[in-house]
C-alpha positions in Angstrom: 15.6 5.4 -43.1 14.7 8.7 -41.3 11.0 7.8 -41.5 11.7 4.4 -39.9 13.6 5.9 -37.0 11.0 8.6 -36.5 8.2 6.0 -36.5 10.1 3.8 -34.0 10.7 6.8 -31.7 7.0 7.7 -31.8 5.9 4.2 -31.0 8.4 3.8 -28.1 7.2 7.1 -26.6 3.6 5.9 -26.8 4.5 2.5 -25.2 6.3 4.0 -22.2 3.5 6.4 -21.4 0.9 3.6 -21.1 0.9 1.7 -17.9 -1.3 -1.3 -17.5 -2.4 -2.4 -14.1 -4.4 -5.5 -13.6 -5.8 -6.8 -10.3 -7.2 -10.2 -9.3 -10.6 -10.5 -7.6 -10.5 -9.8 -3.9 -11.0 -12.7 -1.4 -12.6 -11.9 1.9 -10.8 -14.0 4.5 -12.5 -12.9 7.7 -15.2 -10.6 9.0 -15.6 -9.5 12.5 -17.8 -7.0 14.3 -16.4 -4.3 16.5 -17.9 -1.9 19.1 -15.2 0.8 19.0 -15.8 4.5 19.5 -13.0 6.2 17.5 -12.6 9.6 19.2 -9.3 11.2 18.3 -7.1 11.2 15.2 -3.6 12.5 15.1 -2.3 13.3 11.6 1.5 12.9 11.7 4.4 13.4 9.2 7.6 11.6 9.9 11.0 11.3 8.1 12.7 8.0 8.4 16.2 7.1 7.2 16.9 3.5 6.6 20.2 2.0 5.4 21.8 -1.4 4.8 25.5 -1.2 5.3 27.4 -3.8 3.3 31.0 -5.0 3.3 32.8 -6.5 0.3 36.3 -7.9 -0.4 36.8 -9.2 3.1 35.8 -5.9 4.8 38.1 -3.7 2.7 35.3 -2.0 0.8 32.3 -0.5 2.7 29.2 0.5 0.9 25.4 0.8 1.6 21.9 0.9 0.2 20.0 3.8 1.8 16.7 5.6 1.5 14.9 8.6 3.1 11.2 8.0 3.5 8.6 10.7 4.1 5.8 9.0 6.0 2.4 10.7 6.4 -0.5 9.1 8.2 -3.1 9.0 10.9 -3.0 7.4 14.3 -6.5 6.8 15.7 -7.4 6.3 19.4 -10.7 5.3 20.9 -12.5 3.2 23.3 -13.5 -0.4 22.9 -17.1 -0.4 24.1 -17.2 -4.2 23.9 -15.2 -4.2 27.2 -18.0 -2.3 29.0 -19.7 -4.7 31.4 -23.3 -4.4 32.7 -22.0 -3.5 36.1 -20.0 -0.6 34.6 -23.2 1.4 33.8 -25.7 2.6 36.4 -28.7 4.5 35.2 -31.6 6.0 37.1 -34.3 7.3 34.8 -36.3 8.7 37.7 -33.5 11.1 38.7 -32.0 11.4 35.2 -28.5 10.3 36.3 -26.1 8.0 34.6 -22.7 6.8 35.8 -20.5 4.9 33.3 -17.1 3.4 33.9 -15.3 3.0 30.6 -12.2 1.2 29.6 -9.0 3.2 29.0 -8.6 4.5 25.4 -6.2 2.6 23.1 -4.7 2.9 19.7 -7.4 1.6 17.4 -5.5 1.9 14.1 -2.7 3.6 12.3 -2.4 4.0 8.6 -0.3 5.8 5.9 -1.7 8.3 3.5 -0.4 6.5 0.4 -0.7 9.6 -1.8 1.6 11.6 0.5 4.0 8.9 1.7 6.9 8.6 -0.6 10.6 7.7 -0.8 12.3 11.1 -1.0 15.7 9.8 -2.0 17.4 6.4 -2.6 21.1 5.8 -3.0 22.7 2.5 -3.7 26.5 2.4 -3.6 28.3 1.1 -6.7 29.1 -2.3 -5.2 26.0 -2.5 -2.9 23.2 -4.9 -3.5 19.8 -3.3 -3.6 17.8 -4.4 -0.5 14.2 -4.7 -1.7 12.9 -4.9 1.9 14.4 -1.6 2.9 11.3 0.5 2.2 9.1 -2.0 4.0 11.4 -1.8 7.0 11.4 2.0 6.9 7.5 2.0 6.8 7.3 -0.4 9.8 9.7 1.8 11.7 7.7 5.0 10.7 4.5 3.5 11.9 5.9 2.4 15.2 7.4 5.9 15.7 4.2 7.6 14.7 2.2 5.6 17.3 4.8 6.5 19.9 4.8 10.1 18.9 1.0 10.2 19.2 1.1 8.7 22.7 3.9 11.2 23.7 1.8 14.1 22.5 -1.3 13.0 24.6 -3.6 11.1 22.2 -5.0 9.1 25.1 -5.9 12.3 27.1 -7.6 13.8 24.1 -9.4 10.5 23.4 -10.8 10.4 27.0 -12.0 14.0 26.8 -13.6 13.4 23.3 -15.2 10.2 24.3 -16.7 11.7 27.5 -18.0 14.7 25.5 -19.6 12.4 22.8 -21.2 10.0 25.2 -22.4 12.8 27.6 -24.1 14.5 24.6 -25.7 11.3 23.5 -27.0 10.5 27.0 -28.3 14.0 27.5 -30.3 13.6 24.3 -31.7 10.4 25.8 -33.0 12.4 28.7 -30.3 12.0 31.3 -29.5 15.4 32.8 -26.6 14.4 35.0 -23.9 12.2 33.3 -20.7 11.0 35.0 -18.0 9.3 33.0 -15.2 7.6 34.8 -12.3 5.5 33.6 -11.3 2.1 35.0 -7.8 0.7 35.5 -8.5 -2.7 33.9 -6.5 -3.5 30.8 
């Protein structure tokens, strides 16, 4: 009997340590070309608390499902060069001057670092139903707040300066000694 129990314990330990993950083939739904110059990345960490208060027994018992999410990710700002019109660029090769009017920087993307983003704690009250959408809601809130934080901390100013530096260096390499970069007010 002891050998049987020991054998079962060993097999159960082996089974719980093996995790199988299978994925289906990917399906490309759309492809589009872009003309974006990504110029600034803010790496942000954010802690978000999400809760789902619940009431039972006609409001006599209050409980909740709650979690604390540590979100880590990047907010990227840049310039959409597809918005530059022919009239926005004036170049004079004879004098080596260029004047370019660029669209205002915008948030190009934001993403989580999935290795660093995690649920720090989760508590579900004794009578509370576990809300499976709670983590997704916390992630959406974290992404919105990370974008707002990047804007508050001046990501657009840094993107303008970085874009101007990058394009000026490129145009200098092409032989234009005097480069002027301006920013338009069009959306």
